[in-house]
Structure formats: structure tokens, C-alpha cells
C-alpha positions in Angstrom: 240.0 52.1 35.4 240.7 54.7 38.1 242.4 58.0 38.5 244.8 59.3 41.2 245.6 63.0 41.3 248.7 64.5 43.1 249.2 68.2 43.8 252.3 69.6 45.6 254.2 72.9 46.0 257.6 71.3 45.5 258.7 68.9 42.7 260.5 66.7 45.2 257.4 66.2 47.2 255.5 65.3 44.1 258.2 62.9 43.1 258.1 61.1 46.5 254.4 60.8 46.6 254.2 59.4 43.0 257.1 56.9 43.7 255.3 55.7 46.8 252.1 55.2 44.9 253.9 53.4 42.0 255.4 50.9 44.5 251.9 49.4 44.7 250.5 46.7 42.4 248.8 48.8 39.7 248.7 48.5 36.0 249.6 52.1 34.9 247.9 53.2 31.8 249.1 56.9 31.6 250.6 59.7 33.6 249.9 63.4 32.9 252.2 66.0 34.4 251.7 69.8 34.7 253.4 72.8 36.3 251.5 76.0 37.0 253.2 79.3 38.1 251.6 82.3 39.8 253.1 85.6 40.8 251.5 87.4 43.7 253.6 90.7 43.6 256.0 89.2 46.3 257.0 85.8 45.0 256.5 83.1 42.5 254.2 80.2 43.5 254.6 76.9 41.8 252.1 74.1 41.7 253.3 70.7 40.5 250.6 68.2 39.7 250.2 64.8 38.1 247.3 62.5 37.2 247.9 58.8 37.0 245.4 56.6 35.2 245.5 53.0 36.3 243.7 49.7 36.8 
């Protein structure tokens, strides 16, 4: 069993990277998804991440 972690600032970038990874020949066991938001007094910063557990 292995783990692959993705971390992007935009959800579309995360989607593209995950879809590229999933086009490989893997047995996917689970996918965990998370969004974190931070505010730095100027703007909101988003962090989109996913962890794929596979064989």
C-alpha cells in the first residue's frame, strides 16, 4: 500500500493533477480531500489538498 499527497492553491489545478495520477494503473483504496482557508489581512488564501491511498 502507498500514499500520494497533492497540494494546490486552486481547485482546478488539484483536479488536473489527480486526474492525471488516476489515469495510471493503480488500485485506489481511498481518497481524502481537504480545504484550508487562511486570511492574512489582505486576502483569503486557499489550500486544496488530497491524499490518495493505493496499491
